[in-house]
N, C-alpha and C positions, 0 to 999 in steps of 0.2 A: 734889424739893428742890434741884435744881441746873439751871443753864443755862450753856452753854459754847460755845466755838468753837475749832477748830484751823485754822491758816492758813499759807500759804506766800507769801512775797514773790516775785513773778515776776521782779523786777529784780535782787534780790540773792541769792535762794536761801535766805534766812533763814526759819526756821520759828518758830511761836509757838503758845501755848495761853493762853487766858484763860477764867476760870471763876468762878462765884459760887454761893453756897448759903446756906440757912438753917442748915446744920450748921457746926460749927467746923472750921477748918483744912482746908477742902476741897481746896486746891491741893496739900497735902502728900500726899493720897491718890489724886488723880485726874489729875494733869498729867504728861505725859511727852513729851520731844522729844529728838532726836538730830541733830546737825549733819550735813548731807549725806544724811540718811535720811528724816526726816519728823517728824510730831507726832501725838500720840494723846491723847484724853481718854477715861478709863474711869470711868463714873459709874453712879448709881442702884443702891443696895445694892452698894456698890463692892467689886470684887475687884482689889486693886492688882497682881496678877500679870499682868493682861491687857494693860496698857500696854507694859511691857517686852517681852512676847511679840510683840505686834504690831510693835514696832520691830525686833526681831530678825528677824522674817519679812520685813519690807520691806528690811532691810539685806542679807538673803540673796538679794534680787532680786525678791521678790514685789511686784506693784502693790498699792495700798491695798485694792482690792476683794478680791483673792485673800487678802491677809493677814487682813482682817476675817473672811472666810469661814472661814479656818483657825482663827482665834481662837474663833469660834462653835462649831466642831467640837470643839476641845480643851477649851474652858472648861467649868467646872461651874456649874450653875444659870444657864445663859446666858439663860434666859427672863426673868431679873430684871435683866439688865445692859444698859447702853447703852455702845457703843464707837464713837468717831469717829476717823477717820484721814485724813491727807493725806500723799502721798508726794512723792518728788523731782521728779516731773513735774507736780505740782499736781493729780493725780487724787485724788478723795475717795471715802470709803465710810463708811457708818453701819450699825450694827446697833442696833436698839431692840427689846428683848425684850417680849413681850406683857404681862408682869407688871411693866413699868415703872410707877412710881407716879403716881397722879392723872392730870391732863391731861399727856400726853407727845406730843412730835412732833419732827420734824427737818427740816432744809433744807440744800441744797447749792448751791454756785456755783463759778465758776472759782477754784481755789486756796483754797477755804474750805468748811467744813462746820460746822453748828451743831445741837445737840440739847438737849433739856431734859425735865424731869419735874416733877410737882407745879407746873405752870405756871399762871399766872393765866388764860391763854388759849392757843389753839393757833397763834397768829400770832407768838409770841415768837421762835422760831428763824429764821423768815424775815426778821423785822425785824433780827436780828443779822447775817444774811448780807447783807441790803440795806445795812445800816450800814457793813459792811466794804467792800463793793464801791463804795459812794459816797464812801469816804474816800481819802486819798492821803497820801504822806509815809512816814515810818519805820514799819515794821511794828508797833512798840509803840504808836505813835499810833493806828494803824488798829484794833488790838485794843481799845484804850480806847474809841474811837468806836463800835465794834460792841457792846461791852458796855453802854455808855450807851444805845444804841438799843434793846437788848433790855429794859433796865430801864424805859425810857420806854414801851415797848409793853405793859408790865404785869409783866414779870419773873416771879418766883415768885408762888404764890398767897398767901404770907405774906412778911414781911420777910426780907431776906437779911442774914447776919451775917459771912460770910467771903468772901474773893475772892483771886485770885492771877493773875499773868501770868508766863510763862516764855518766854524767847527763846534760840535757839541759832543759832550762826553761825561756821563755820570751825574752831572749837576744840572739844575733847571735853568741855566743861563748859558749863552755861548762861551766856550772857553777861549775862543778867538773870534773876533769880528773885525776884520781888517779891510779898509776901503781906501780907494782913491776916487774921489767924487768928480774930479775934473783935472785933466792935464792935456797939454799939447804934445807931451812926450808919451811914452808907452805906459798906460795905467797898469798893465799886467806886471811889468817889471817893477813898478812902484809898489804894488802889493807884495811881490816877491821879496823886495828889499825889506819891507816892514815885517814880513814873516821871518826873515833871517834874524832880525833883531828880537822879535817877540818869542820865537820858538824856545830859546833857552830859559825864558822866564815864565812860560805858560803854567807849569805845575806850581810855581811859587805864587802866582796870582790866585789860583784856585785854593791853595793852602791858606792864603791870607783871608779869604772869605770864610773858609770852614773853621779855622782856628788860628788867629793871628799870632798867638803865643808861640806857635811852632814854625811860623813863617820866616824865611830869611829876609834880611834887609840888604838893599843894594848900596847902602852907605852914601846916599846923596841927600842934600837938603830937601825937606818936604817929601821924602820917600813915601810913595803910596803903593 
């Protein structure tokens, strides 16, 4: 009921996760990223403890593969889980348990990994990886392009209703965390629209946190 990717920008070191599902509020349960460490998606009969655990392991010095292997050793009911990770060197790892739902599969490339379950076909994750690798520019733009490619390749077996995109970069909070928790329209396009609005303001919001004296104002009442 989900397809996603985790990715690293080789130029900036920024990490990101993008995800979509027929379930509500998928990004709230499944997306994890930590600046300077990596990004993780934990999905399919989701256990929200696995994402932070994988990030902790990578922050302790483990490569993504070792971290995912340790997650599978420690995790409960791991045969039902999918876990995707990318680390600070762009190395990727995926665990897909044999009890993942419906058609499930995975794909990996340089700085990117994708996986999904209850898919329309087994080519969706590879289309997501290909879409990411064929794109350029800001990592957020590339995540949107990849998710659109996955949707065009068939996406889920049924309609998706929620989506999200998280980006981390240099500071200990997400520099972007955009979500559509439920819609009867396309949640990926809803996130893409939010990103189009948010992208020009991203650096200003970081600056406001670090030193509001130097931050620009957008000149609206109650400007935050």
